[in-house]
Structures are given as C-alpha cells and as structure tokens.
C-alpha positions as CSV (number, residue, x, y, z in Angstrom):
1,M,66.9,3.3,-84.1
2,P,68.7,6.2,-85.7
3,E,71.9,5.0,-87.5
4,T,75.2,6.1,-86.5
5,T,77.9,8.1,-88.9
6,T,80.7,6.2,-88.8
7,A,84.5,8.0,-89.3
8,S,86.1,7.6,-93.0
9,P,89.9,8.6,-93.3
10,A,90.6,11.9,-94.0
11,P,93.6,12.2,-96.3
12,R,96.2,15.1,-95.5
13,G,94.5,18.5,-97.1
14,D,91.0,17.7,-95.5
15,G,89.9,19.8,-92.7
16,P,87.7,18.9,-89.7
17,K,84.0,18.6,-90.5
18,H,83.3,17.9,-86.5
19,V,85.3,19.5,-83.9
20,A,85.0,19.2,-80.2
21,I,85.9,21.8,-77.0
22,I,86.9,21.4,-74.0
23,M,85.7,25.1,-72.8
24,D,88.9,25.0,-69.9
25,G,90.3,27.9,-68.2
26,N,86.9,30.5,-67.7
27,G,87.8,30.6,-63.5
28,R,91.5,31.3,-64.1
29,W,90.4,34.0,-66.3
30,A,88.1,35.9,-63.9
31,Q,90.7,35.3,-61.2
32,L,93.5,36.6,-63.1
33,R,91.2,40.0,-63.5
34,G,90.2,40.2,-59.4
35,R,86.7,38.9,-60.4
36,P,84.3,36.3,-59.7
37,R,84.7,32.6,-61.5
38,L,81.4,33.3,-63.1
39,F,82.4,37.0,-64.6
40,G,84.9,34.4,-66.8
41,H,81.8,31.8,-67.4
42,H,80.5,34.8,-69.0
43,A,82.8,35.8,-70.8
44,G,83.4,32.6,-72.3
45,A,79.6,32.0,-73.2
46,K,80.5,35.3,-75.7
47,R,83.6,33.0,-77.0
48,V,81.1,30.4,-78.0
49,R,78.9,32.7,-80.3
50,E,82.4,33.9,-82.8
51,L,83.0,30.3,-83.0
52,V,79.8,29.1,-84.2
53,E,79.7,32.2,-86.5
54,A,83.5,31.4,-87.9
55,C,82.8,27.5,-88.1
56,P,81.1,28.0,-91.6
57,D,83.5,29.8,-93.6
58,L,86.2,27.3,-91.9
59,G,84.4,24.1,-93.3
60,V,83.1,23.0,-90.1
61,R,79.7,21.0,-89.8
62,Y,79.3,20.0,-86.5
63,L,80.6,22.0,-83.4
64,T,80.6,20.2,-79.9
65,V,81.5,22.2,-76.9
66,F,81.9,20.7,-73.4
67,A,79.5,23.3,-71.2
68,F,79.0,21.3,-67.9
69,S,80.9,17.8,-66.7
70,T,78.9,15.2,-64.4
71,E,81.9,16.0,-62.2
72,N,81.0,19.7,-62.0
73,W,78.3,19.1,-59.3
74,K,81.6,19.3,-56.9
75,R,81.8,23.3,-57.6
76,T,80.6,25.5,-55.4
77,Q,76.5,25.9,-55.0
78,T,77.2,29.4,-55.9
79,E,79.3,28.7,-58.9
80,V,76.4,25.7,-60.4
81,A,73.3,27.8,-59.3
82,G,75.2,30.6,-61.4
83,L,76.1,27.7,-64.2
84,M,72.6,26.9,-64.4
85,A,71.0,30.9,-64.5
86,L,73.6,31.3,-67.3
87,F,72.5,28.4,-69.8
88,R,69.0,29.3,-69.3
89,R,69.7,33.2,-70.5
90,Y,72.0,32.2,-73.1
91,I,69.2,29.5,-74.5
92,E,66.5,32.6,-74.4
93,R,69.0,35.2,-75.6
94,E,70.9,33.2,-78.4
95,A,67.7,31.8,-79.9
96,R,66.9,34.0,-82.4
97,A,70.5,34.6,-83.6
98,L,71.2,30.9,-83.5
99,M,67.7,30.6,-86.2
100,A,68.9,33.0,-88.3
101,E,72.1,31.7,-89.0
102,K,70.2,28.1,-89.5
103,V,72.2,26.9,-86.8
104,R,70.5,23.2,-85.4
105,V,70.9,22.6,-81.9
106,R,71.3,19.2,-79.4
107,F,72.4,18.8,-76.3
108,I,73.9,15.6,-74.5
109,G,74.0,14.4,-71.6
110,D,72.2,13.2,-68.6
111,R,69.1,15.5,-68.0
112,I,68.2,14.0,-64.5
113,K,69.5,16.6,-62.3
114,L,68.6,19.1,-64.1
115,D,66.2,22.6,-63.1
116,E,62.7,21.8,-64.8
117,K,63.0,25.0,-66.6
118,L,66.3,24.5,-68.1
119,V,65.2,21.0,-69.4
120,C,62.2,22.9,-71.0
121,L,64.4,25.3,-72.6
122,M,66.6,22.9,-73.7
123,D,63.4,21.0,-75.3
124,E,62.3,24.0,-77.0
125,L,65.4,24.7,-78.9
126,E,65.8,21.5,-80.5
127,L,62.6,21.4,-81.6
128,L,62.4,25.2,-83.0
129,T,65.8,24.8,-84.3
130,S,65.1,21.0,-85.6
131,G,64.7,22.2,-89.6
132,N,68.1,24.6,-89.7
133,D,70.4,23.3,-92.1
134,G,73.8,25.0,-91.3
135,L,75.7,23.9,-88.3
136,N,75.5,21.7,-85.8
137,L,75.7,23.0,-82.7
138,T,75.8,20.1,-79.5
139,I,76.1,21.3,-76.3
140,A,77.7,19.1,-73.3
141,I,75.5,19.7,-70.5
142,N,76.0,17.2,-67.0
143,Y,77.8,15.2,-69.8
144,G,80.4,12.5,-68.8
145,G,81.8,9.7,-71.3
146,R,81.4,7.0,-68.4
147,D,77.7,8.2,-67.5
148,E,76.9,7.9,-70.9
149,V,78.9,4.5,-72.4
150,T,76.6,3.4,-68.8
151,R,73.6,4.4,-69.7
152,A,73.5,3.1,-73.0
153,A,74.8,-0.4,-72.0
154,Q,71.5,0.0,-69.5
155,R,69.2,1.0,-72.1
156,L,71.1,-1.9,-74.7
157,A,70.8,-4.6,-71.8
158,L,66.7,-3.1,-71.8
159,E,66.6,-4.3,-75.5
160,I,68.0,-7.9,-74.2
161,E,65.6,-8.1,-71.5
162,Q,62.8,-7.8,-73.6
163,G,63.5,-9.7,-75.9
164,R,64.4,-7.5,-78.9
165,L,67.8,-8.2,-79.1
166,T,70.3,-10.9,-78.2
167,H,73.8,-10.8,-76.5
168,K,74.8,-12.0,-80.2
169,D,73.5,-8.7,-81.3
170,V,75.4,-6.4,-79.5
171,D,79.2,-5.4,-81.1
172,A,80.9,-1.7,-81.2
173,E,77.9,-0.4,-83.3
174,T,75.0,-1.7,-81.7
175,L,76.2,0.2,-78.6
176,A,76.9,3.4,-80.1
177,R,73.1,3.4,-81.4
178,F,73.0,3.9,-77.4
179,L,74.9,7.1,-77.2
180,D,73.6,10.6,-76.7
181,T,75.4,11.3,-80.1
182,R,74.3,8.4,-81.9
183,V,72.8,11.0,-85.1
184,L,76.1,12.7,-85.3
185,P,79.6,11.9,-86.6
186,D,82.3,11.2,-84.4
187,P,84.5,14.4,-83.9
188,D,87.7,14.9,-86.5
189,L,89.5,16.8,-83.8
190,V,88.8,17.7,-80.0
191,I,90.4,20.9,-78.9
192,R,91.2,21.7,-75.3
193,T,91.9,25.2,-73.9
194,S,93.9,26.5,-70.9
195,G,97.2,24.5,-70.7
196,E,95.4,21.5,-69.6
197,A,96.5,18.1,-71.3
198,R,94.1,15.6,-70.5
199,I,90.5,14.8,-71.7
200,S,88.7,14.9,-68.6
201,N,85.8,12.4,-69.3
202,F,85.0,13.8,-72.6
203,L,83.2,12.0,-75.8
204,L,85.5,8.9,-74.4
205,W,83.8,6.3,-77.5
206,Q,83.5,9.3,-79.9
207,S,87.1,10.7,-79.8
208,A,88.6,6.9,-80.2
209,Y,90.9,8.4,-83.6
210,A,90.3,12.3,-83.2
211,E,93.2,14.4,-83.9
212,Y,93.8,16.5,-80.3
213,D,95.4,20.1,-79.7
214,F,95.8,21.3,-76.4
215,V,96.0,24.6,-76.3
216,D,97.6,27.2,-74.0
217,T,94.9,30.4,-74.3
218,L,92.0,30.6,-71.6
219,W,88.9,30.1,-72.8
220,P,87.6,33.5,-72.7
221,D,90.5,34.3,-75.0
222,F,90.6,31.7,-77.5
223,T,89.4,34.0,-80.8
224,A,88.0,32.9,-83.8
225,A,91.6,33.6,-85.4
226,E,93.1,31.2,-83.2
227,F,90.3,28.5,-83.9
228,A,91.2,29.1,-87.4
229,K,94.9,28.8,-86.9
230,V,94.4,25.0,-85.4
231,V,91.3,24.1,-87.9
232,E,93.6,24.8,-90.1
233,A,96.7,22.5,-88.7
234,Y,94.7,19.9,-89.1
235,S,94.5,19.6,-92.8
236,N,98.7,18.8,-92.3
237,R,97.6,15.5,-90.3
238,V,97.7,12.0,-91.7
239,R,94.6,10.0,-90.0
240,R,95.5,6.2,-90.6
241,Y,92.9,4.8,-87.8
242,G,95.6,2.4,-86.7
243,A,97.1,1.5,-90.2
244,A,100.7,1.8,-91.4
245,P,101.6,4.6,-93.4
246,A,101.6,4.1,-97.3
C-alpha cells in the first residue's frame, strides 16, 4: 500500500505547501446577475485555471478543490446534469494546458455514481499527467469526508477479514493508508469562499490540524491576487499541533 505523508509543524514564515479550497458561491454569483446557477459554475471553472497558474509562484505544491460533494446530488436534475457536463468539458479542454504547465491531476471521491464517460476521462487525465512534476491538482468529485472514511474502514475491514491485517495493526496511520488522499500530504490551509463558515464534510480526517480561512468573496470573484493575500497571511500563523507555545 502507498505510504502516507505526515505533516510536520510549520514555523512562522513558512507558506502553505498544500492548500484546499471549498469553492462556494457560484449559484449566488449567477443569481445576483439574473442568470441561471450553471452560469456561475462555468465562471467558477475559469477561476480554477487562474489559481492553478498562480500556485507555483506562491510556493504551493498541492492544490485540492471541492467540485461536487456527495450531498450535491440533492440539487435539481438540471443543475446536476449541467455540472457533470461541465466536468467532462473541463477535462477535455484543459488537458493540453495542464500538460504544458506540468500539472499532475488526481481525482478523489466515489466514482460509482458518476457516468461512464466522465470516469473514463478522469482515468485518462490521471494517466496522461502521471509523469508531471509541477503542481499537484486534486479534484474532489462525488466526495464527502464521512463517505471517504466509511469506504476506508470497509477496505480495512476486508484486509482483516482476509487475514492480511489484525485488529492490533489498526491505528490512525493504518487507516490513513486506505483514504482517497493516501499519497497526498495533509492540507496546511483550507479556504472557503462566499462567507459561509462551515467545512461541509470536506477532508474531515486530513484537516484535523489545518489552518482555516473563511473569506466573504463569492468563488467566481476570488482572484489570484486575493488568493495570494490569503496564502501570504498564512505565514503569520504558528501551527502548534496541540503543543503549548514556547
């Protein structure tokens, strides 16, 4: 099984290596302009490209974005179908640019409910970019933190049932090896846009000691310049991981 990467305390002055973003506010952004919600989702997809391009200059090596949650299936059929079409179009249109920028792409989440064409495109993009050594872009589609931990526990239970592990082998590090993010470091900074101050079932296990920043800007208006300010402000924080200040 792949090894997990554990976080180490970051002293003051170090920037975040892994930034995760809850991209919220697309629908409200569109409605404020008298447009359908999908108009906002298309605008938000363009913002992802801008931030991907900004990450290397900011020292960000890993960027994880929350594109579609396990709860988003509750939205209207029109919006869900439109989002799935947007994901397919994004992969088809962005593949060349991602290769040129040496971005390695991964997808996390349960793929069972996704349509076959989308899953094939996801698999192809992961394979195509697997040799890239630039930014690591992870896209969460049909992802939920509780669902991820549940699926990891099921796989872990199967290992025990088949005799490859015993209950005494199970600890936090063992369970982490069965998560979707097992080859990624934990996020240093989690950003949520749109003024909402909740984590919405995103990277629950991995963000145990992440720093959070809740910004009021709606996602389609969250520019690279504002992203840079949030990333730079992180360097003023001290991550203690439960330890008392010196």
